[in-house]
C-alpha positions as CSV (number, residue, x, y, z in Angstrom):
1,X,47.6,-55.3,-17.2
2,X,46.2,-52.3,-17.1
3,X,42.6,-51.4,-16.5
4,X,41.0,-48.1,-17.5
5,X,38.9,-46.5,-14.8
6,X,35.6,-45.7,-16.5
7,X,33.8,-43.0,-15.5
8,X,29.8,-43.9,-14.4
9,X,27.7,-41.2,-15.4
10,X,25.3,-42.0,-13.0
11,X,28.0,-42.6,-9.5
12,X,28.8,-38.7,-11.0
13,X,25.7,-37.1,-11.0
14,X,24.7,-38.6,-7.9
15,X,28.3,-37.5,-6.2
16,X,27.6,-33.9,-7.4
17,X,23.9,-34.2,-6.1
18,X,25.2,-34.8,-2.6
19,X,27.6,-32.1,-2.9
20,X,24.8,-29.7,-3.9
21,X,23.1,-31.0,-1.2
22,X,25.6,-30.5,1.5
23,X,26.6,-27.2,0.5
24,X,23.0,-26.0,0.3
25,X,22.5,-27.5,3.9
26,X,25.8,-25.7,5.3
27,X,25.0,-22.3,3.7
28,X,21.1,-22.5,5.4
29,X,22.9,-23.7,8.8
30,X,25.4,-20.6,8.3
31,X,22.4,-18.4,7.2
32,X,20.5,-19.0,10.5
33,X,23.1,-19.0,12.8
34,X,24.3,-15.4,11.4
35,X,21.0,-13.9,10.6
36,X,21.6,-10.9,12.6
37,X,25.1,-10.2,10.6
38,X,22.7,-11.2,7.3
39,X,20.0,-8.7,8.5
40,X,22.7,-5.7,8.9
41,X,25.1,-6.6,5.6
42,X,21.5,-6.0,3.9
43,X,20.7,-3.3,5.7
44,X,23.7,-1.7,5.4
45,X,23.6,-2.6,1.3
46,X,19.8,-1.0,1.2
47,X,21.5,2.4,3.0
48,X,24.3,2.5,0.5
49,X,22.0,1.8,-2.1
50,X,19.1,4.3,-1.0
51,X,19.7,7.5,-3.5
52,X,19.3,4.4,-6.3
53,X,16.1,3.0,-5.2
54,X,14.6,6.7,-4.5
55,X,15.4,6.9,-8.5
56,X,13.9,3.9,-9.6
57,X,10.2,4.5,-7.1
58,X,10.8,8.3,-8.9
59,X,11.2,6.9,-12.3
60,X,8.3,4.4,-11.8
61,X,5.9,7.1,-10.5
62,X,6.5,9.5,-13.1
63,X,6.6,7.0,-16.2
64,X,2.8,6.9,-16.6
65,X,3.3,11.0,-16.8
66,X,6.1,10.9,-18.9
67,X,4.4,8.8,-21.2
68,X,1.1,11.0,-21.7
69,X,3.6,14.1,-22.4
70,X,5.3,12.1,-24.8
71,X,2.8,11.0,-26.9
72,X,0.1,13.3,-26.7
73,X,2.3,16.9,-26.4
74,X,5.7,16.7,-27.6
75,X,5.9,13.9,-29.9
76,X,3.1,15.7,-32.3
77,X,5.1,19.1,-31.7
78,X,8.1,17.4,-32.5
79,X,7.0,15.8,-36.2
80,X,6.1,19.7,-36.7
81,X,9.3,21.0,-35.5
82,X,11.5,18.0,-37.1
83,X,9.1,17.5,-40.3
84,X,12.4,18.5,-43.0
85,X,15.2,16.8,-40.7
86,X,16.4,13.6,-39.7
87,X,13.4,11.0,-38.6
88,X,14.9,10.4,-34.9
89,X,15.2,14.3,-34.0
90,X,11.4,14.1,-33.4
91,X,11.2,11.1,-30.9
92,X,14.9,12.8,-29.2
93,X,13.0,16.1,-28.6
94,X,9.6,14.7,-27.5
95,X,11.8,12.1,-24.8
96,X,13.8,15.4,-23.7
97,X,11.3,17.0,-22.7
98,X,8.6,14.7,-21.6
99,X,11.5,13.7,-18.9
100,X,12.2,17.6,-18.2
101,X,8.6,18.5,-17.6
102,X,7.9,15.3,-15.3
103,X,10.8,16.4,-13.2
104,X,9.9,19.8,-13.1
105,X,6.4,18.8,-12.3
106,X,7.7,16.4,-9.5
107,X,9.7,19.6,-8.3
108,X,6.8,21.8,-7.8
109,X,4.6,19.2,-6.4
110,X,7.5,19.1,-3.4
111,X,8.3,23.0,-3.1
112,X,4.4,23.2,-2.9
113,X,4.4,20.9,0.0
114,X,7.0,22.2,1.8
115,X,6.1,26.5,1.1
116,X,2.5,26.5,1.0
117,X,1.0,23.1,3.1
118,X,3.6,22.5,5.9
119,X,4.4,26.6,6.9
120,X,0.6,26.7,7.4
121,X,0.3,23.1,9.2
122,X,3.6,24.3,11.7
123,X,1.6,27.2,11.9
124,X,-1.4,25.4,13.2
125,X,0.6,23.3,15.6
126,X,2.6,26.2,17.4
127,X,-0.8,28.3,17.6
128,X,-2.2,24.5,18.9
129,X,0.5,24.4,21.9
130,X,0.3,28.3,22.6
131,X,-3.3,27.9,23.6
132,X,-3.1,24.6,25.3
133,X,-3.8,26.3,28.0
134,X,-7.1,27.9,27.0
135,X,-7.8,24.6,25.7
136,X,-7.3,23.0,28.5
137,X,-9.6,25.2,30.3
138,X,-12.5,25.0,28.0
139,X,-12.3,21.0,28.3
140,X,-12.2,21.7,31.9
141,X,-15.6,24.0,31.6
142,X,-17.1,21.6,29.5
143,X,-16.5,18.6,32.1
144,X,-17.7,20.8,35.3
145,X,-21.3,21.4,33.0
146,X,-21.4,17.5,32.0
147,X,-20.2,16.5,36.1
148,X,-22.9,19.4,36.8
149,X,-25.9,18.0,35.4
150,X,-24.6,14.4,36.0
151,X,-23.8,14.3,39.9
152,X,-23.1,10.3,39.7
153,X,-19.9,10.9,38.0
154,X,-18.5,13.1,39.9
155,X,-17.0,10.7,41.8
156,X,-15.7,8.3,39.5
157,X,-13.9,11.2,37.5
158,X,-12.1,12.3,40.7
159,X,-10.9,8.4,40.8
160,X,-10.1,8.7,37.6
161,X,-8.4,12.1,37.4
162,X,-6.4,11.2,41.1
163,X,-5.1,7.9,39.2
164,X,-4.3,9.6,35.9
165,X,-2.1,12.7,37.8
166,X,-0.2,9.8,39.9
167,X,0.3,7.6,36.7
168,X,1.7,10.6,34.8
169,X,4.0,11.8,37.8
170,X,5.6,8.3,37.9
171,X,5.5,7.9,33.9
172,X,7.6,11.3,34.3
173,X,10.3,10.5,37.3
174,X,10.5,7.0,36.2
175,X,10.5,6.7,32.7
176,X,10.7,10.0,30.6
177,X,13.6,11.8,32.8
178,X,15.9,9.0,32.7
179,X,15.6,8.7,29.4
180,X,16.5,12.4,28.1
181,X,19.6,11.4,27.1
182,X,18.6,8.9,24.8
183,X,15.8,11.0,23.4
184,X,18.3,13.7,22.9
185,X,20.5,11.1,20.8
186,X,17.0,10.0,18.8
187,X,16.5,13.8,17.9
188,X,19.8,14.2,16.7
189,X,19.4,10.9,14.6
190,X,16.0,12.1,13.3
191,X,17.7,15.4,12.4
192,X,20.2,13.1,10.7
193,X,17.9,11.4,9.0
194,X,16.0,14.0,7.4
195,X,19.3,15.5,5.9
196,X,19.9,12.3,4.8
197,X,16.5,11.8,3.1
198,X,17.0,14.9,1.6
199,X,20.1,14.1,-0.1
200,X,18.5,10.5,-1.4
201,X,15.8,13.1,-2.6
202,X,18.2,14.4,-4.6
203,X,20.3,12.0,-6.3
204,X,17.4,9.8,-6.8
205,X,15.7,13.1,-8.9
206,X,19.5,12.7,-10.8
207,X,19.2,8.7,-11.3
208,X,15.7,8.9,-12.1
209,X,16.5,11.1,-14.5
210,X,19.0,8.7,-16.4
211,X,16.6,6.1,-16.1
212,X,13.6,7.7,-17.8
213,X,15.7,9.1,-20.8
214,X,16.3,5.4,-21.8
215,X,13.5,3.7,-20.6
216,X,13.4,1.4,-23.3
217,X,16.9,0.5,-23.6
218,X,17.2,-0.3,-19.5
219,X,13.8,-2.6,-20.2
220,X,15.0,-4.6,-23.5
221,X,18.6,-5.3,-21.1
222,X,16.1,-7.3,-18.3
223,X,14.3,-8.7,-21.0
224,X,17.6,-9.9,-22.6
225,X,18.8,-11.5,-19.4
226,X,15.4,-13.2,-18.8
227,X,15.4,-15.0,-21.8
228,X,19.1,-15.6,-21.2
229,X,18.7,-17.5,-17.7
230,X,15.2,-19.1,-18.3
231,X,13.6,-20.6,-20.8
232,X,11.5,-19.4,-23.3
233,X,8.3,-20.2,-21.8
234,X,9.0,-19.4,-18.4
235,X,11.0,-15.7,-19.2
236,X,7.3,-15.3,-21.0
237,X,5.4,-16.4,-17.5
238,X,7.8,-14.0,-15.7
239,X,7.1,-10.9,-18.0
240,X,3.1,-11.7,-17.7
241,X,3.4,-11.7,-13.8
242,X,5.8,-8.2,-13.8
243,X,2.8,-7.0,-16.4
244,X,0.2,-7.9,-13.6
245,X,2.2,-6.4,-11.0
246,X,3.1,-3.0,-12.8
247,X,-0.9,-3.0,-13.3
248,X,-1.8,-3.6,-9.5
249,X,0.8,-1.5,-7.8
250,X,-0.2,1.3,-10.3
251,X,-3.5,1.4,-10.4
252,X,-4.0,0.8,-6.4
253,X,-1.3,3.8,-5.9
254,X,-2.5,6.5,-8.8
255,X,-5.7,5.6,-7.6
256,X,-5.5,6.3,-4.1
257,X,-3.6,8.9,-4.3
258,X,-6.3,10.7,-6.5
259,X,-9.1,9.6,-4.1
260,X,-7.2,11.1,-1.1
261,X,-6.5,14.5,-2.7
262,X,-10.2,15.0,-3.6
263,X,-11.1,13.5,0.1
264,X,-8.5,16.3,1.6
265,X,-10.1,18.7,-0.7
266,X,-13.7,18.2,-0.2
267,X,-12.9,18.0,3.6
268,X,-11.3,21.5,3.5
269,X,-13.9,23.1,1.5
270,X,-16.9,21.8,4.1
271,X,-14.7,22.7,7.3
272,X,-14.1,26.2,6.3
273,X,-18.0,26.6,5.5
274,X,-18.6,24.7,9.2
275,X,-15.7,27.5,10.3
276,X,-13.9,24.2,11.9
277,X,-10.3,25.5,13.8
278,X,-7.3,24.3,12.0
279,X,-8.9,23.9,8.8
280,X,-6.0,22.9,7.0
281,X,-4.4,21.1,9.5
282,X,-7.0,18.8,9.5
283,X,-8.1,18.4,6.0
284,X,-4.0,17.7,5.4
285,X,-4.6,14.9,7.8
286,X,-7.1,13.3,6.5
287,X,-6.3,13.3,2.9
288,X,-2.9,11.9,4.1
289,X,-4.4,9.0,6.2
290,X,-7.2,8.6,3.5
291,X,-4.1,6.3,1.5
292,X,-4.0,3.9,4.0
293,X,-7.1,1.4,2.9
294,X,-9.6,0.5,5.4
295,X,-8.0,2.1,9.3
296,X,-6.7,5.5,7.4
297,X,-10.0,7.2,8.3
298,X,-9.5,6.4,11.4
299,X,-6.3,7.2,11.8
300,X,-6.8,10.7,10.8
301,X,-10.2,11.3,11.9
302,X,-9.4,10.7,15.7
303,X,-6.1,13.0,16.2
304,X,-8.4,15.6,14.4
305,X,-11.3,15.3,16.3
306,X,-9.1,15.7,19.7
307,X,-7.7,18.8,18.3
308,X,-11.1,20.5,17.2
309,X,-12.5,19.2,20.9
310,X,-9.9,20.9,22.9
311,X,-11.4,24.7,20.7
312,X,-15.1,23.4,20.9
313,X,-16.6,20.5,21.5
314,X,-19.5,21.0,19.8
315,X,-17.8,21.6,16.7
316,X,-15.9,18.3,17.2
317,X,-19.6,16.7,17.5
318,X,-20.4,18.3,13.8
319,X,-17.1,17.1,12.4
320,X,-17.4,13.4,13.6
321,X,-20.8,13.4,11.8
322,X,-19.0,15.1,9.4
323,X,-16.1,12.7,8.3
324,X,-18.6,9.5,9.0
325,X,-21.0,10.8,6.1
326,X,-17.5,11.8,4.3
327,X,-16.0,8.2,4.6
328,X,-19.4,6.7,3.6
329,X,-19.2,8.6,0.0
330,X,-15.6,8.0,-0.3
331,X,-16.1,4.0,0.4
332,X,-19.1,3.7,-1.6
333,X,-19.0,6.9,-4.5
334,X,-15.7,8.0,-4.9
335,X,-13.7,5.4,-4.2
336,X,-15.5,2.7,-6.3
337,X,-15.4,4.9,-9.4
338,X,-11.5,5.4,-9.0
339,X,-10.2,2.1,-8.2
340,X,-12.8,0.3,-9.7
341,X,-15.4,-2.6,-8.4
342,X,-12.8,-4.2,-5.7
343,X,-9.0,-5.0,-5.1
344,X,-10.4,-8.8,-6.2
345,X,-9.9,-10.0,-2.1
346,X,-12.5,-9.9,0.3
347,X,-12.5,-7.5,3.4
348,X,-11.4,-10.2,5.9
349,X,-8.4,-10.5,3.2
350,X,-8.0,-6.5,3.3
351,X,-8.2,-6.2,7.1
352,X,-5.7,-9.3,7.2
353,X,-2.9,-7.7,4.5
354,X,-2.9,-4.2,6.3
355,X,-2.6,-5.9,9.9
356,X,0.1,-8.0,8.8
357,X,1.7,-5.6,6.8
358,X,1.7,-2.9,9.5
359,X,3.2,-5.5,12.1
360,X,6.3,-6.1,9.5
361,X,7.1,-2.7,7.9
362,X,5.0,0.1,9.9
363,X,3.4,2.9,7.3
364,X,4.6,1.4,4.1
365,X,3.5,-1.7,5.1
366,X,0.3,-0.3,5.9
367,X,-0.1,1.6,2.5
368,X,1.2,-1.5,0.1
369,X,0.2,-4.6,2.2
370,X,-2.9,-4.7,0.1
371,X,-1.5,-4.5,-3.5
372,X,1.2,-6.8,-2.2
373,X,-1.1,-9.3,-0.8
374,X,-3.3,-9.3,-4.1
375,X,-0.3,-10.4,-6.0
376,X,0.4,-12.9,-3.4
377,X,-3.2,-14.2,-3.5
378,X,-3.5,-14.4,-7.3
379,X,-0.5,-15.8,-7.7
380,X,-1.4,-18.7,-5.1
381,X,-4.9,-19.0,-6.8
382,X,-3.8,-19.0,-10.6
383,X,-1.4,-22.2,-9.0
384,X,-5.0,-24.0,-7.3
385,X,-6.6,-23.2,-10.3
386,X,-4.1,-25.1,-12.7
387,X,-3.3,-27.9,-10.3
388,X,-7.5,-28.6,-10.2
389,X,-7.7,-28.4,-13.8
390,X,-4.7,-30.4,-14.5
391,X,-6.7,-33.5,-12.1
392,X,-9.9,-32.9,-13.8
393,X,-11.3,-31.6,-10.6
394,X,-14.2,-28.4,-10.3
395,X,-12.1,-25.5,-10.0
396,X,-14.7,-22.6,-9.4
397,X,-15.3,-21.5,-5.6
398,X,-19.1,-21.7,-6.4
399,X,-18.8,-25.5,-7.3
400,X,-17.5,-26.5,-3.6
401,X,-20.1,-24.3,-1.9
402,X,-22.6,-27.3,-3.4
403,X,-20.1,-29.9,-2.6
404,X,-20.3,-32.5,0.2
405,X,-17.1,-34.3,-1.2
406,X,-15.6,-35.8,-4.2
407,X,-15.1,-39.8,-4.3
408,X,-11.0,-41.0,-4.1
409,X,-11.4,-43.7,-6.3
410,X,-13.7,-42.5,-8.9
411,X,-13.7,-38.6,-8.6
412,X,-16.9,-38.3,-8.6
413,X,-18.8,-35.2,-7.1
414,X,-21.5,-35.9,-4.6
415,X,-23.2,-33.0,-3.5
416,X,-24.8,-31.9,-0.4
417,X,-28.2,-33.2,0.1
418,X,-29.6,-29.8,0.4
419,X,-28.3,-29.1,-3.4
420,X,-29.8,-32.4,-4.5
421,X,-33.1,-31.8,-3.0
422,X,-33.0,-28.7,-4.9
423,X,-32.9,-29.9,-8.3
424,X,-35.0,-32.5,-7.9
425,X,-37.9,-30.1,-6.7
426,X,-36.7,-28.1,-9.5
427,X,-36.8,-31.2,-12.1
428,X,-40.2,-32.0,-11.2
429,X,-41.4,-28.3,-11.8
430,X,-39.8,-28.7,-14.9
431,X,-41.5,-31.8,-15.9
432,X,-44.8,-30.5,-14.5
433,X,-44.8,-27.2,-16.4
434,X,-43.6,-29.2,-19.7
435,X,-46.6,-31.6,-19.1
436,X,-49.2,-29.0,-18.2
437,X,-47.6,-27.2,-21.7
438,X,-46.8,-30.0,-24.3
439,X,-46.7,-27.6,-27.0
440,X,-43.8,-25.2,-24.5
């Protein structure tokens, strides 16, 4: 008698689960063992796709400008031009013209940077190098006068200068000269990297034209994909999260760029009135580094002050005082009005985000570390609040400032003794006031 084998769905499910666990463990082991190979592969893939990444970044930055041009300028104009023609003619005209003018504005900004600011900055740097001997004599004369007034510093300065010369000579002999070959290689790779960046920028502009021309179509395709892969509730949560990320990044970047532009212009005007040396170079350094939160003013002010110090130590002191005043005005008046009240996190987390971002990703980490951390911080906070609400526990931070602990058996909140005393005192005052004024 033949027995038919019966499949037990429970054992099948257990077998599939075990297979998936083993396969995931093997993949994880392979990834850990070959992390350098995987990192190199990802880096090569990013290098290949760099023009498209540039294009998406350009598209993201130009999208608000394109929307303003399309809705407020070209769409009303297109409706007048295509009043008696096909209905979609005005929309196509508005889209083509808004994309075209957005790209033209971007190119004009780049051309202005190349032909107006960069040559003057290079001229200032060249003049700085040519006059370095004169500036060194100025600093030496200033130090001689300072040491003459304070003779007790003379021996200490001589010893410090001797150690400095010894260290510099040792560095030139043991570090710099043996590495000249690698230095030349680095310069060559830097030139190649610059040429590669120009190529990526050009291709990126072309890619951004295609993406912006059919922005709604690409967004619709991504939306359809999300609803195909995830449930409706999950897809909607993803949509809300991406909208929050977009709002956070766009608000931070646009606000910081505008804020830094205003600071650079103010710095240029004031430095021109004070007749500071290398006004444009200093203003560009202050404006560009101001994009970096918290540490940006210090990063730009230190080299600028050193440049002015070599020319005129007195003006250097005036410049330092001016930068301190300018940054106070920016931090308390200009910045909050442009960026809003705050990023939603405390100063401690701002410093933490900048230091962590700079350590992992350099300049871009310092620039984007704060908005990235705001997104992560908000996500974790929402998860914590959701979990506490589901458990029926207090979820506001202000509530936990008054709580001593929560009873694990009854989940009753036990407040701090000082809080209970204050509440009893308030109740006593309220009761006494009612007894004195029964009509109230």
